[in-house]
N, C-alpha and C positions, 0 to 999 in steps of 0.2 A: 299403385303397381296393381295390374291384373295377371290373375293366371288364366292361360287358354287351355293348356294340354299338361295332363300326367301320365305318366308311363312307368310302372313298378314291375321288376322281374326279381323272383327270387329273394324278396325283401320282407323282412317280419312274417305275418302268417300266410303271405301270397308265395303259393310255391311256383305258379307260371306267372306269365305275363299278363298285365292287366293295363289296359289303355283306356284313359278316361277323357272324353272331350268336354274340357271344363266350360268351353264357350257353348255347347249347347247345353248342358246342364245349368247355365246361368241366364238362359235365354228370358225368363220370367223375372230375374233378378232376386230370387228366393228359391233356394232348394233344400231338401233335407237329406242328410247323411245319417242312415239308420241301418240297425242289425242287433242282431242278438249280442248279449252280454259275452264279450271275450272274441267277437267273430274278427274285430281289426279297425273299428272305426277311428279311433284314436290313432291305428298306425298310418292311416291316410294322412292327417295331419304331421304325424313324424317324418313321413316321406318328404312332404313338401319342405319342412324345416331342414331336414338332412340334404336336401338337392341345393338349398340356398346357401347351408351354413357348414355342411358336413357335420352336423351333431344334431342330436336330440333336444328337443325343450324340458326346461322344466325339472322334475325330479328323475327323469330319465335321462338326464345330461351324463355323459362318461359311460354311456352303454356302449360296449364295442362288438357284441354278438348281434349282428343285424341281419344276417344271411339266413333265409328261411330254412328251418329244419325239414320241412316237407319237400324241398327242392331237390331236384336229381342232383347226383354227385358233382356233374361238372357243370352245373348252371351257374352263370356269372350273376351275383347280386348287383342291380343297378337301378338307379331312379333317374329319369328324364322328366324334367321340368320345362315348360315353355310359358314365358311372361313378358310382360311388356311394362316399360315404366319411363315416364318421360318423353313419351312418342318414340321410344327404341324397343325393340323386339329381341328378345334372346332365348337360347336354349341352353340350359345348363344340365350336365351328365356327372352323375357321381356313382363312384362304385366304392364300397367299404373294402377295407382288408379283410382277406377270408383265407381260409386253407383249402386249396384246390388239389384234386388227385395229381400225383405225379404223371409227367408224360411216358415215363419209362418205369416198370416196375410198380410196388405197392407204396403205401404211404401217401402223405399230403407234403405239400410245401406252400410256404406262407406267399398270398398275392398281396402286394402292398395297394393300399387305397389309390385311387384314379380320379382325375377330373377333367373336364373339358368344358369349355365356354364358347358358344358360336352367337354371332349377332347377324339379323337378316338385314343385308343391305342390298337395296335396288333389286329386292327379288330373290337373292342368293345368300345362302348361308357362308358368312364368313368366320374363320377359325381365331379366336382371339388368344386363347391360351389352353395350354394342357397341364400345366404345372399346378399343383394344389393350392400354394400360396398365391401365386398372380390371380388364379382364378376367384379366391377368396377376397383380395384387395379390389378386383374389378367390380364384384357383385356389392360390396361394402359401398364403394365410390358411386354406383348406380343407384342403389336403395335409399343409402344416407341413414340405414338403421342397422344397429348391431344385432346378434340373436336374441338377446334378452329383450331389446326394445320390440323386436318384430314380433316375437311370440305374445307380448303384452299388447300390441296393435293390432295384428292380423288374425291371431287366434286368442280368444277371450275364454280362460278356463275358469267357470264359474266358483268351483271350490276355493281356488286360491284368492280371488277377490273376495269371498264372504269372509276367507280368514283375514284378509287385509282390511273389511269394514270392521271387524270387532276386535284387532289387535291394538296392542299399545303402540306408544309413539315410537319406541326404540324399533319395534319390528317393522312399522311402516318405514321408518328411515333407511332400513335395510334394502327394501324392495326400490324405494325413489332413487337412493343413490345408484342402483343398477340402470335405472331408466333416465336420468338426468345428470350429467357430469358436474359434479361440484368439487373435482379433485383441485381447481383454482383456488376457489376459496379456503377450503381444508389448508391448500398451501400457505394461504395468509394467514390462517389462525396459527399453524407451524411455525411460520416465519416471525411472527410477533411474539410468539412464546419463546423462541431462541434468542431473539433480539432483546427480550426483557430479562431472560436469565443472563445473556451477556453483560448487559447494562446492570444489571444487580452485581454481578461479580465484580465488574470494573468500579462501581460506587464502593462497594465493601472494600476492595483494593485501595481505591484513593483514599478512604478514611484511615485504612490501617496505615498507609504510608504517611498521611498527615501527623496522626498520632504518636508515630516513630520519630519523625521529625521534631515534633514537639519535646518527646523525653529526651532525645539526643541533645537538644538546645539545652535543655535543663541539666541535664548532667555535666556538659560542656562549662554552663555557667558556675556550676559548683567547684569545679576545676580552677576556673580561672578568675574568679571575683571574690577577694577576701571580705568575709562577713556575708557571705550569700543567704539571703532568705529562700529556705525550701519551699514556702508556703506561697511565693509569688504566683499569681493566678496565670493562666495561658494568655488573657488579653494583654498584661503588662509584662510578660515574660522578655520580649525582644527589646523595649525600652530600658527595662532595668539590666538587662546584660550589656548592652551597648554603653550605657551610663558607667558601670564598674569595669569597662575595659578602658575607657577614656581616662578614668581615675587612676587606673595601673600604668597607662602609658607615661602619665606625668612624673610618677616616681621612679619610674626606670630611666627616663631621660635625665634627672638630676644624678642618679648613681653612676651613668656611663659617662657624663662630663667629668667627673672628678677622677675615674677610674683612668681615663685617657689622657690627663693632665699628668698624674703621677707616674703614669708608665713612660710618656715622652721623657720627662726628666731622668728617670733610671736609666733609659736606653742612652740617652746622650753622655752622661758621665761613664757608662761603660765602656761606650764607642770610643772615647778620649783616651782611657788607661790602655784599652787594647791596643790604639793606633800607635802609641809611643813605643809599647813594648815590641811591636811587629817592626819598627822602623829601625830599632837598635839591633834586632836579630839579622835585618837584612844587611846593615854594614860589617856586621862580624862575619857574616857569611862571605860577603864580597872579599874581605881581606884574607880569608883562609884561600880560597879558590885561586886567588890571583897569584899568592906565592907558589901554589902547586903547578900553576900553568907555566911559570918562568923556568921550573926545573925540567919539564919535559919538551921544550922547544927544538934541541939538538937532535932529539931521536925523531921527530916530526921532519927535520930536514933532509936527513939520510934516506927515510922512508920515501920521500918525494922523488930523489933523484933514480933510485931503482925502478920505481914505477914508470919512468919516462923512457927507460931503455927497454922495458918490458913492453911497453906499448908499441916501439919501434919493430921489435920481433914479431910480435902479434899481428902486425899489419902485412909481413911478409909471409906468413904463416899459410895463407890460402893458396899461394902459388906455388909452394912446395908440396902441398897435399894433392894439389891437381896433378904435378909432373908425376909423382909416385903412383896415382891412381891411373894415369895413361899408361903408365910402363907395364902395370900389372894387367890391364885391359887388352894389351897389345901381345903379352905371352899367352893369355888365355885364347886369343883369337887364332894365333898360329896354331895351338893345339887341337883345337875345333877344327879347323880347315884340314889337318892331317887325318884326323878320325873320318870325317866326312868323305874324302878322297878315298880312302881305304874301303868304306861300305860300299862305294859305286863298283869298284872292282871286284868285291866279294859278291853281288847281287847278280841274279841269273839273267835279266834283260838289260839292265842299265848299262854295262859296258859295250852292249852292241850299238846302243843309242848314241854314247859318249863319243865312239870311234867314226859316227857316221856324221857328227855335227863338229863344228868350228869351235864351240865353248860348251861350258857345262849349262848354261842357260838354254842354248840351242837344243842340246840332248834332252833336257826337261820339257821343252815344248814340242818335240816329236813324240815322246812318250805320252803326254797328256793329249795328244790329238788321237791316236788309237785307243785311249782309255774312253774317250767320249764315244768313239764307234762302238765300242764293245758293250757299254752301259746301255747304248740305244736298245741293243738287241735282248736285254734282259727282261723286259715284259712279254715278249714272243715266249720265251723259256717259260715263264709262269703260267702264259696262258695255254702251253702245251701240257704242263702239270695237271691245271685244273680242268682240261679237257680229257685227259685220262681218267680223273676222279670221278667225273660225270659219266664216261662211258662205264664204268664199274657200276655207279649208282643205279643207272637205267638198266642195266642187267639184273640188279637185284629187284628191281621195280618188275619187272616182268615176270621173274620166278614168284614173286609174292602174288601179284595179280592173278596168275594162273592158277596159284592154290587156293585163293578166296573164291573165284568163279567154279572152281569144281565143288566147293564145300557148299556154295550156295545152291546149285542145282541138285546137290545131295539133298539138302534141306527142304527145297520145294518139292522134291519129289516125295518125300515122306508125309508133308503135310496135306498134299493132295490125296495120298491115301487114307488120312485119318478124318479129314473134313466131313464126308457123307455120313459117317456113325455120329460126329458130333451133331449135325443139323439134324438128324432123326430124333435125337435126344431132346433137344430144344423144341422141337415142333410136338413132341408128345406132351410137354410140360404147359404148353400155350394154352390147351384148353381148359386145363385146372385153374390158370392163373385168371382165366375171363370169368370164372363163377366166384372169385374172392369177394368183390364188392357187392354182388347180390347177397352173398352168404353173411357179410357183414352187416349190411343194412337189417337181414332177417334177425341176425343175434342181437343188434340193438333193440329191435321191436320186442322180441322175446324177452330181453332184459327188462324193458321197461314195464312189458305185462307182468313179469314174475315181481318186480318191485312194488308195482300196484297190488298185485294180491299179498304180498308180504304185510304191506302198509295197511291194507283193509282187513287183515287178521289182528294187527294191533288198533285198528280204529274200532271194530265192533265192539270189545269191551269198554272202551271210551263212551261210545254211543249209549250203550246199555246205562252205564253209570250215570251219564248226562240226563237220561231219560227219569232214572231211578230218583236222582236229586231233584229234577222238576217236579216229579210227582210228589216228593216230600213236600217241597216248597209250595207246591199250590195247594195241597191239604192244608198246610199250615196258615197260607194265605185265608183262605176259605172259613177256616175255624175261626180266625181273628177277625174276618169281615163279618161272620155270622154274630160273634159275641159283641162287636161294635154295633151292629144293627140293634140287637136285643138290649142293650144297654139304653140305646136312644129310644127304643120303644119305651122301655120302663120309664125311663126320665119324663117322656110325655105323659104316661099315666100317672104319674107321681105329681104332676105339676100342680094339682090342688092340694095334696098334702101338704106338699113342700111350702106352699103360700101360707096354709094354715097355720104352720108353726110360726110363722112371724106376727099373727094377728094379737092384738091386745085390746082388752075391754077399753071403752071409751075413744081409741084410735080408729080412724075411718079405714073401710076395707078398700084395698088398692084395686078392686074390681067393681064392687057395687056403691062404695062410699058410705054405707052404713056403718054408725058407731058401735052397734051390738052385732054380736056373732054368735046367734044362738046354736046353729048347727054346722060347726068347722069340720071340715073332710078329714076323714081318718087315715091314717098311712097304712097301706096294704102291709100283708105279712112280709116280714124281710125288712132290712134297712133300707132307707132311701137312697137312690142313685145319686152320686155327686156329679157335678159337672166335669170336675178334674178327672173322675173315672172315665167317663164317656170320651174326653178327648183324648186320654192315654190310650183307650182301645182303639179310636180312630187312628192314632199316629201308628200304634203298632201294626194295624191293618195295612196301613200306607208302607211302612217299612217292610213288611213280610211281601207286598205286592212289587216293591223293587226288586227284592230278592228272587221272587218266582219270576220277574221278566228277565233276570240276568241269568236264571238257570234254563229259562226257555230259548234264550238267545243262545247259550252255550250247545243246549241239545240241538237246535236247528243247526248250528255251524257244523256239528259232528253230523249230523244227518246229511247235509249238503256235501261235506268231505266223502262220506261214505257211499254216496250216489255217484260222485265224481269217479271214485275208483271203481265202483260197479261197471260203470260206462266204460273205463279203460278195459277191465276185464271181459267185457261182453258176455258170452255164454260160458266161458271156461270157468273151471274151479281151481282153489289155489294149487292142489297136487298137479292137474293137468298143464297149468302156466309153467309151473316149476320143470316139469319132464319137458315141455317145448324148449324152454331154455336150455336144459342139458343137452338135448338132441342139437338145437342149433349151433351152440358151442363146439360139440364134437365134430359137426360139420364142417364149420369155419376152420378148426384146427387142422384137420386132413386137408383141406383147400390150400390153407396158408404153408403146411408142409410141402405138398406138391408145388407152391408158388417159389420155394426157396429153392426145389430141384431146378425148376424152368429157369431162375435167375443165374443158377451155377452154370447150366448148359448154354444159355445164352452169353455169358462171360466167355466160356470157354469157345464157342464159335468165332466171338468178336476176336478174340485173343490169336486163334488159329488162323483166321482171314488176315488180320493184321500181319503175323509174321509170314504168312505165306507171299503177301505182296511185298514185303521186306525182303524175303530172300530173292524172290525174281529180280527185283530192283537191285539187289547188291551183286546177283550174277551178271547182270546187263553193264552195271558201272565197273566191275572187275574187267571183263572183256574189253570194255572200251579204254579203260586205263592201261592194260596190257599192249594194245595196238598202238597207242600214243607213246609207250616207252620205247616199242621196238622202233617207231620212225625216228625218235631222237637219238637212240644209239647210233643208227646208221648214219646220220647227219653228222655227228660226232667223229666218227670214223675217218670221213674224208677230211675234216678240219684237222686230224692229227697228222695225216700225211702231209699236208701243206706247211705246217709248222716245221715238221722236221727236216724237211728240204731247205726251208730257210736258214735254220738255225746250223746247218752243217758248216758252211763258211764262218759265220759268227765266232765259232768255237776256237779256231785257230790251232788247231791240234790239242787243245786241252779237252779234259772229259766234259766240261761244260761251259756256258758262257760265263757262269758265275765264277768258275776257278780261273778263266783268263782275265776277268775283271780285276779279281784279288792280285794277281800277279803284274799286271799293268798299274795297279794302284800303289803296290810296294814299289816298285821301279821308279815310277813318278816320284812318289815320297824321298827316296834315296837321293835322287838327283837333284830335286827342289832343295833339300838340306845342303847338299854338295855347293850349289850355286850360292846359297846364302852364305854358307861358312867362307867362301874365297872372297865374296865381296866383304864380309866382317872383317876380314884380316886385312884388307888394304885401307879400310877406314881407321882401323886401330893404329897402323903404322903412321898414317899423316898425323893422328890426333897426339901420338907421343912425342914426335918431334916438334910441334907447335908448343906443347906445355914444357919442355926442357928449356927453350928459349924465353919463355914468359917467366921462369924461375930465376935464370941468371939475370934479367933485368930487375927483378923484386929486389934480390940481395943488393944491388947498386945503388937502387933509389933509397933504400932505409939504412945506409951507411955501414953495410957489413961486408967484410972482404970475402970472408968464406961462410958455407953452410954452418960450420962449428961454432963462429961468432955469434950467429943467429941463434942456434940452438941454447948457447950459454945464456944469453940475455933473456931468454924465457924463463917467467918464474912460473911455480906450481899454482894451480889455481887458489889454494887454500892461503898460500903466502901470500899472493897477490891481494886478496881479499882482506888478509890481516895488516897489511902497509897500507893499504887504502883507506882502512877503518882509522889506523893511527892518524894519518894526515887529516881525514874529515873531522875527527874527533877534536884535535888540536884546533882546528880553524872553527869550529862552532863553539868550542869552550871560549875562546877569544871574543867571538862575536857577542856571547851573553853576557861575559863581564863587562863588556864596553856598555851593554844596554843597561845592566844593575848598577854601575857606577855612574850611570846619568840620571838614574829615576829619581824621584821626588822623595821616596821614602829614605833612601841612603843619603840625600842632601838634607833632610831635616834632622837625621841622626847626626850627621857630622855637624851641624849649627848647635845640636843639644849638648854635644860632647863638648864643642868648644866654648860654650857658655856654661859649663859645669852642671848640668843638669844631669840627675843619674835615673836611669829607666826604672819602671815600677815594678816591684818584686811580685811573687805569685800571692802573697797573702792579700795585696791590694787588688789583683785581678779578682780574686775568688770573693772578696767582699762586695765588689762592684757588680758580678755576675748575678749574687744572691738578691741583691736589691732589683736588679732588673726582672728577675725571676718572681719575685713577689708582686711587683707591679703588673707584671703579664697576667699572673693568676687573678688578680681583683678586676683588670680589663676582660679576661674571658668569662668570669662570672657575670658582669654586666651585659655583655654582648650575648651570653647564652639567655639570661633573663629576658631580653630584648626579643630574641630568636623565638621563646617559648610564647612571648606574649604575641609576635607577629603570627605564629601558628594559630593561635587561638583566636586571634581577629580574623584571620582567612577562614578558618573552620565555621566561625560565627557568621561572615557574610554569606558563604555557601549555604549553611542551614537556614539563614535568613530569607535567603532567594529562593530555596527549595520550597520552604514552606510557604512563601508569597505564592509561587507556581502551582504549587497542590492546591491552595485554596481557589486560585484563579480558575483552575481546571475544575474543581468539582463542583462549582455553582451550575455551570451548564449541563455537566453529566448529571446532577441529581434532577435538575429541571427535564431533561430527556429522559431520564429512568421513569419519572412520574407520569409523564405524557404516555409514553410507548405501554407501560405497565396498566395504564387505564383502558387503552385501546386493546391491549392484549385480554383483559378482563371482559371488556365488552364483546370481543369475538368469542371468547371461550363460554360466553353466558354467565358470567358472574359480575360481580361488582355492581356497578350501575345499570346493568342491563334488567330492567324491569321484567321481561319476559322470560329471562333464563334460558333464552336461546342462543345457541352457536352460530356463528355467521354462516356454515354451509346449511344447519338446519333453517336457519333464516330463509335461505335461497329456495330449499325444499318446501318451506311453509307456503311460500308465494307459489310454487307451482302447484302444491296440494290445494291451495285455494282457487286456481285457475280449474283443477280438476273437479273440486266440487261444484263450482259453477256450470261447468260442462254437463257433468253428471245431473246436475237439477232439472237441466231442460228435458232430459228422457225420462227422469224420475216423475216429473209433474205430470207427464202424459200417461205414464204407467200405472200412477197412483190416482188418478183423477183430480190432480190438485191439491192432494192432501200433503204429501211430503217433500221438502227440501233437505239437502245435504249442505251444511256449512261448515266450514274450517273454524277448529276452536284453537288459538292460541293462548289459552288463559293458563296461570301457572298451576301446577299440582303440587301442591306443599313445597317440599326444597327439590323435587325432582325437575329437571329440565322440560321445558314444554316446547310447542309449537307445531306439532303434526296431530293435533287431536282431530276427530270427525264427530258431529252431533247430528241429528235428525230433527227437524223443526216439523210439528204435528199441527197442520192448520187448523185440524178440529178443536184442539185444545188450546192452541196457541203457546204451547210449552215446548222448550226445547229439552230434548232427553238423549241418552246414550243408545248408539246403533245397537247395541246387544239387546235391547228392549224388542226391537222388531219381532216378528213371527216369523215362521219358516218362509212363508210366500213373500213376505213383505223384505226379507232379507234377500232373498233371490233378486227382487226387482231392484234393490237398492245397489246389491253388489253388480248386477248386468248394467244398471246405469252408471256406477262407479268406473267399472272395465271400459265401457264406450267412452266416457268423459276422459279416461286416462290415455286412452287411443288418440282423441282428439288432440289434447295437450301435446303429446310424444310428437305426433306428426307435426304440428306446429314448430315445435321446438326443434325437429330435423329439417326445417326449412319449408314446411308447408307442403310434404310429401302427401301425395293423393294415394289413400291405400283403398283399391276399388274392390279388392277380393277379401271379405271378411269371415271368420268362421267363429259361432258361439258354441260352446263344448257343454251340454248337460245342464240340468237343474230346473226343467220345465216342470217336472213331476210334482213339484212342492205347490204349483198354483191349483186355484179353483178355476172354474170356468170364466168368470167374470174377470179376474186377474190376468188369467191368459189371454181372454181378448185383448185387454189394454196392452200388453206386453207385445203381443203380434202387432197391434197397430204402431208401437214405437218401432218395432223392427221393420215393418214394413216402411216407415219414413225413412228408414236408411237407405233405401233403394232410389231416393232422390239423386239425381245426378249421376245416374248410372252406375252407383255401387252395387254389388253383388254380396249377398248374405246366405252363407251356409249354416244351417242348424244341425247340431250333431244332438240325435236323441233317440230313444228307442220308447217315447210315450207314445201310445195308440193315437190320442187326439191329434198329435202333430202330423200324423200320416193322413188323417182324415182332411186337414186344414192346408197342406202343402201338397201340391199335385205332382212337381218334379223332384224326385228322389235318387240318390245313389245309396243302393241296398248293398249291403255286406253280407254274403253268406259264408257261413262256416261249416267245415267238413273235415274228416278224418285226414284227408290228403291236402288240407290247407284250404284258406280263404279265398273268395274271389269275388270280384265287383260287377254290379248290373245296373245299368241306367233306367229308371222305370218311370213312365209318365202317366199318372192317375188322372181320370175323370173326378174332379172333386163333386161334383152334383150328383153324380150317380152314388158316388160313396156317401 
């Protein structure tokens, strides 16, 4: 990816539009981005990142206020970046969300963020998208890097990589996870952990089920097996239970056989006695019922004769009822015909039609024909009524439209008189409204100055206190340092005396070796200075030096803050700044008041103009509506005349067609009823004659001479039913006695009576029943014992099979649990994991090892072969490991912590680490070629020789066409790099300048 052009507008510290030709800047492959502190060097990198990803990098991520505070109120903040990647050239334009001035009135409105992406195709720019999300997706697909990766690959912030160099494994892991996606490996860890937990729960559940099955089996055995040993172990439980059940089955089978034999014998004895008693009872009952039947035979014969005569009379009864019904219907038809004929005579129109026709049906047809003609004219009469209503409605519309037209013209005339005055008031307030934005900017500037004055008033005492504290700390430091120096001087002066105190006669002198010591050195006045005293004084001086340094830093910080505040104030004093703020606020308030009046006048003009347009439109619409209503009314009047002429004949002398239709309808109905009544009378007469003849034939057919004979033979329904029941009951009883007399029971009883055998009495029957019940109880008890034993055997079989199934399932489950739990521990960095690395950390460790190898290639050049970076995966006590970094010093051959490097060495190592990380990330992203690279700050910590080595290493990055931009304000860099992009800052914002120096002249 190579950057070709960058344009900034109202972005960050840049108030105007800055256009940078990056291709010209990159012609030598190496350029310098420099400028004063706070000028906006980093903002240039922010603009590149914002153009690509709509956000800022690193610690500035999430910043939303991107529009320049120095820009004009209506200036649109925008970044345009032209770049190429993979042989394709793109232009991306981004504008952040900002508050723009309203088009009308005062105040601001929220302008949403906007994006646009174009591609250069065959020499012409083709727009690809203007949606924020689509532009982001397109750029991600083209570059193959997310924002976090891009800012680590193309923009190397040295402070962050220096921290990464010295950080702990956990902190390194956080950054590496942002650059290298290990979510899949973390998902494997999580999946293994979840699977282990699930298997652990299943294994525990299986064991609990097996234990419950064993306990239930032991409890069942105690209930089912006589003499059960509660101490039977789990291994022999099933065999012991099964043996006990088998013994119990043998005992129950013997008991059941004996009970079954006794019960069968008792049942046979009782059944024999009961049968004999039942046979004798049947014989006695037959004899008693046979005697009763003989006594009722004569009564049954008489009932049979009465029923036969009743049946003949009932067969003739339908013909009699039909004759009576026909006579009644004939009488009704005669009365109806007489009534209908009278109604015809009484109707107003019907007699005329009756006289004109030969029959009543012909009269009805004449009346119906005239009724159809009258009904056909009814719609014309309805149409006439509707036409009259529409004529009246059109007249009302004409009157209402005329009233509205007159009212609208009066309203328009009044508005035309008012508008000139309202427009004058609006124009008078417009001038005041035009000054508000300028006064508001002046008020903001005055407030900022006044706040700086107030802050300076508060800061000056802080500065004085910091200076006094530093003076006190410095005095204490100098005093302690002087005391340490004095004690050191005295200790050197007292060295001989101190040595003399340890001399003994006969022992050699540690200086000259003589065994005699004729003139040992004498101690000076005062006690000897001990080594501990001198070390304590030195330590106190060092401590006070640290305190003094801290006090000096606080004094310098307070002084810098005061200088910034004085710079913001300029030549103004505190009181002057406060007075300027009050004046600016008063002017702004007055202008805003005028703006409110302007708004009211503008609204009044707009409302009046709208009302005038509405009134004029209303007058025109009312006039058009009146003309249309007049034309409609005239047309309806012609239609009314035509309809009235046509209806005159249809009314036939009646007030209306409807009245004539009602009269004809009534006449037609009267004639129709009369015709139907006459026809009904003729039909009834014929039916009556036929019914009388049929009734006479029925009497003769059923053997009756007169109607009175037939009526006398009929029985009441209740009496006929009673006689019928008597006959049927006698016949049924005769049949039943014949069957009972021929039955086996009665035959056995007759044989027993003939043989002189007496039937059993109640006492003998009760004794047999008691013996049978006792035998039944014995059998039930044996069957119950057998059923209980069967239930216990079934429960034993179920429990045995369940226990076997649980044990069969538990084995593979435990094996799977052991395997998965060991894999989960390995992925989690515990158990047999020697390195104590999680799976995702192991993957990151491989990436870090590649980064260290790539970084060493650069560090070897920068350090003249002295230093190498190596990946360290050694354990750290009980902590997880895998992401350690060590530096190997070729001068000593030792491996040591990166924290032991000096400031310049740390810079070189962190720069090499950043470059190595960039290489690995590009490889991981599919071998993306990042042709434009920025290195941000850190060169000030290098001496001249180290700087030369670093510059050589950076110069090597230009191989293959790569462009390197160095961000620094170090003077030495300005002398070494001829092509520079200089950032100038000022009170009205920063600006960019492309500068080309002659290095030889410099």
